[in-house]
C-alpha positions as CSV (number, residue, x, y, z in Angstrom):
1,M,61.5,111.9,74.9
2,N,58.0,110.4,73.8
3,E,56.1,109.7,70.9
4,K,53.6,112.4,70.9
5,E,56.8,114.9,71.9
6,I,58.7,113.4,68.6
7,Q,55.5,114.2,66.3
8,S,54.9,117.4,67.0
9,L,58.6,118.2,66.1
10,I,58.4,116.0,62.7
11,K,55.2,118.9,62.5
12,T,57.1,121.2,63.1
13,F,59.9,120.1,60.2
14,D,58.0,119.6,58.0
15,V,56.5,123.4,58.0
16,W,59.8,124.4,57.6
17,V,60.8,122.0,54.6
18,D,57.9,122.9,53.1
19,Q,58.8,126.2,52.4
20,L,61.8,125.1,50.5
21,S,62.1,126.2,47.1
22,E,60.3,123.8,44.6
23,E,63.4,121.5,43.4
24,R,65.1,121.3,46.9
25,L,61.4,120.5,48.2
26,K,61.7,117.5,46.1
27,Q,65.0,116.3,46.9
28,V,64.4,116.7,50.3
29,R,61.3,114.3,50.3
30,T,62.9,111.6,48.4
31,L,65.3,111.9,51.7
32,I,63.3,111.9,54.4
33,D,61.5,109.0,52.2
34,G,64.9,106.9,52.4
35,V,65.5,107.7,55.5
36,G,62.5,109.3,57.4
37,Q,62.3,107.2,61.0
38,R,65.9,107.0,60.9
39,F,66.3,110.2,61.2
40,F,63.5,111.4,63.4
41,T,63.6,108.8,65.9
42,A,68.2,109.1,66.2
43,P,69.6,109.9,69.1
44,A,72.7,113.1,68.9
45,S,74.9,111.6,71.3
46,G,75.9,109.3,73.3
47,N,76.2,110.6,76.9
48,I,73.6,112.1,78.5
49,H,76.0,115.2,79.8
50,K,76.4,116.0,76.5
51,H,72.9,117.1,74.1
52,D,69.7,115.3,73.3
53,A,71.1,111.5,73.9
54,E,67.5,110.1,73.4
55,P,65.7,109.1,70.9
56,G,64.9,112.1,69.1
57,G,67.4,114.4,70.1
58,L,69.0,114.2,66.3
59,L,65.8,115.7,65.4
60,S,65.4,117.9,68.0
61,H,68.9,119.3,67.9
62,S,68.5,119.9,64.0
63,L,65.5,122.2,64.3
64,T,67.4,124.4,67.1
65,V,70.3,124.4,65.0
66,F,68.1,125.8,62.4
67,K,66.5,128.3,64.4
68,N,69.6,129.2,65.4
69,L,71.2,129.1,62.2
70,L,68.1,131.4,61.1
71,L,68.6,133.9,64.4
72,L,71.8,134.5,63.8
73,N,71.7,135.1,59.6
74,N,68.7,137.5,60.7
75,T,71.1,139.4,63.0
76,F,74.2,140.0,60.5
77,G,71.1,141.2,57.7
78,K,69.6,138.3,56.0
79,T,71.9,137.7,53.3
80,L,71.8,133.7,53.1
81,P,69.6,132.1,51.4
82,F,66.4,130.5,53.0
83,D,67.2,127.1,51.3
84,S,70.8,127.1,52.6
85,L,69.6,128.1,55.9
86,V,66.4,125.1,55.9
87,I,69.8,122.3,53.9
88,C,72.5,123.0,56.7
89,G,70.6,123.5,59.9
90,L,68.5,120.4,59.2
91,F,70.7,118.2,57.9
92,H,74.7,118.9,59.0
93,D,74.5,116.0,61.8
94,L,72.2,113.5,58.9
95,G,75.4,111.7,59.5
96,K,74.3,110.4,63.4
97,I,71.7,108.2,61.7
98,G,74.6,105.8,60.6
99,T,75.2,104.3,57.3
100,L,73.4,103.5,54.1
101,E,73.2,99.7,54.4
102,G,71.5,100.5,57.7
103,L,73.7,100.4,60.4
104,D,72.4,102.7,63.4
105,M,75.6,105.3,64.2
106,Y,74.5,104.9,67.9
107,V,73.8,101.5,69.9
108,P,72.5,101.1,73.3
109,V,75.1,100.6,75.9
110,T,74.5,97.4,78.0
111,E,77.3,98.0,80.8
112,Q,75.1,98.9,83.9
113,W,78.2,101.3,85.2
114,R,78.5,103.1,82.2
115,V,74.9,103.9,82.1
116,Q,75.4,105.1,85.5
117,K,78.4,107.3,84.6
118,G,75.1,108.3,82.3
119,F,75.9,106.9,78.8
120,R,73.3,105.8,77.1
121,Y,74.6,105.1,73.6
122,E,78.2,104.2,72.3
123,H,78.9,104.2,68.8
124,N,78.7,101.4,66.7
125,K,81.7,99.3,66.2
126,E,80.4,97.8,63.5
127,I,80.8,100.7,61.2
128,K,84.5,100.8,59.4
129,D,83.4,103.1,56.6
130,G,86.1,104.9,58.2
131,L,84.1,108.6,57.8
132,T,83.2,111.2,60.2
133,H,79.5,112.1,60.6
134,A,79.7,115.6,58.9
135,Q,81.7,113.3,56.2
136,R,78.2,110.5,56.2
137,S,75.8,113.7,56.5
138,L,77.1,114.5,52.4
139,R,77.4,110.9,51.6
140,I,73.7,110.4,52.8
141,L,72.6,113.7,50.9
142,N,74.6,113.1,48.2
143,H,73.2,109.2,48.2
144,F,69.4,110.9,48.0
145,G,70.0,113.6,45.7
146,V,70.2,116.4,47.8
147,K,72.4,118.6,45.4
148,L,73.7,121.1,47.6
149,T,76.7,124.4,46.9
150,D,79.9,124.9,47.3
151,D,79.1,127.0,50.8
152,E,76.4,124.5,52.0
153,Y,78.8,121.6,51.1
154,V,81.6,123.2,53.0
155,A,79.0,124.7,55.4
156,I,78.0,121.1,56.4
157,L,81.3,119.7,56.5
158,Y,83.1,122.3,58.8
159,H,79.9,122.3,61.7
160,D,82.1,121.0,64.1
161,G,84.9,124.2,63.7
162,M,88.2,123.5,64.9
163,Y,87.1,121.2,67.0
164,V,87.9,118.3,64.8
165,K,91.2,118.0,62.9
166,E,89.5,117.0,59.9
167,N,88.6,120.8,59.8
168,E,92.3,122.7,59.8
169,Q,91.9,122.9,56.6
170,F,89.3,125.1,56.5
171,R,90.8,127.9,58.4
172,Y,90.9,130.1,56.2
173,V,88.5,129.7,53.4
174,Q,85.2,129.9,55.4
175,S,81.8,131.5,54.0
176,K,79.8,133.1,55.7
177,L,77.0,129.9,56.0
178,A,79.8,127.6,57.5
179,S,80.7,130.3,59.9
180,L,77.3,131.1,60.7
181,M,76.6,126.8,60.8
182,H,79.1,126.6,63.0
183,W,78.4,128.7,65.9
184,A,74.5,127.7,65.4
185,D,75.9,123.9,66.1
186,Y,78.1,125.1,68.9
187,Y,75.8,127.5,70.9
188,T,73.0,124.7,70.7
189,A,74.7,122.2,71.5
190,F,76.9,124.3,74.4
191,F,73.2,125.7,75.7
192,D,71.6,122.7,76.1
193,T,74.4,121.1,77.7
194,E,74.4,124.0,80.5
195,R,70.5,123.1,80.6
196,K,72.1,119.4,82.4
């Protein structure tokens, strides 16, 4: 993705964020002031056979997840708060930027044989916090003062569904937001991978 494409995505991001309630908008603007370029330029994965393994990939993926979450909510009765859809859809993978201390989660792959197999990035071995990217998302949101409802917290934590061991505890306590968040993320990644 080139700089012009990333700038176009940032404009789309701003359109949706500007529709947040006044209090949430202020919180999100503080977050973006703190992490902005990292969020806008980070990849969403490390392998070209997965989804959005390129600069700007995280922003692209997050916008598509949000749009799919909005679509699912509209399909099932428009019962979820718009602010929750924006916060969860756009920031569920925020932890993929890396740590608060400035370590990027993904670093470029240097071994040529791995590049030939489709790996562009790998997890940064300097990150030793033991957090999943969902847990790191919550940590970053909290650090910058984005106050989450209980449903939003669980939706971000659970967005990878039962595909990660840490989520087994949520098997029977899913809210509508958490369930729709998971499927919006799952189908976004699935269909993006299918296009490759």
